[in-house]
N, C-alpha and C positions, 0 to 999 in steps of 0.2 A: 478546478479539475477540467480536463478536456480529453475525452476518450482514454482514460486511464493514465493520463500524464498530469503532474502538478506543474503549474507555470510559476517559475521563480523569477521575479523581476529585478532582483539585485542581490549582491553578495556572492559568496564563493560558488554557489550552485546555480548561478543565473542560467536560465533556459528551461527546457522541458526535461522533467525527470519522471521516469516510469514509476508509478505508484500502484501497488496491489492492495486490495482490502481483503481480509480473511476472517471467517468465523473460526471458532475453536476447532472445528473439524478439518478445515483446509489451511491452517497456518503453515504446516510443513510444506505443502505444495507451493504456496506463495513464496516461502523462503527459498525453495529450490529454484523457482523461476528467476528470482532476483539474482541469486548467486550465479546461475548459468548465464544470465544476460550480462552481468557486470563483472563477474569473476572477483567479487569482493564480498565481505561480510555485510549482510543486510542490516538496516536500521529498523527496528521493530518498536512501534509505539502503540500502547493501548489507547483506544478511542474513549473519549469521555461519553457520558450517558446521552447527551444531546446529539453528538455525532453518530452514535450507534443507532439512534432512531431513524436517521435519514440516510444512512450509508449501508449498502448491501454488499455481501461477500462477492468477490470477483468470480467465484466458481459455483455459487448457488444463490438462491434468493433469501437466505437467512440474513439477519442483521450482522454487519461486520463488527468484530471486536478489536481487530488490529489493523494498523496501516504498516506496510512494508515498503521501504525504499532502499536505494543504494547508499 
């Protein structure tokens, strides 16, 4: 991760992809941001417990529960 972007080094999505992280409270906001930016349905993944401990929501300081990308 680099300033909210995932760095993909190979494959179909090679390059920088905007990635949002959201808690249960901010999931809808994060989805709206990705839809507005890419005009496509977002990919939403639930973070595993280890990732939840080290990742905070992009909109508050609570632990993130979801990652949202294009």
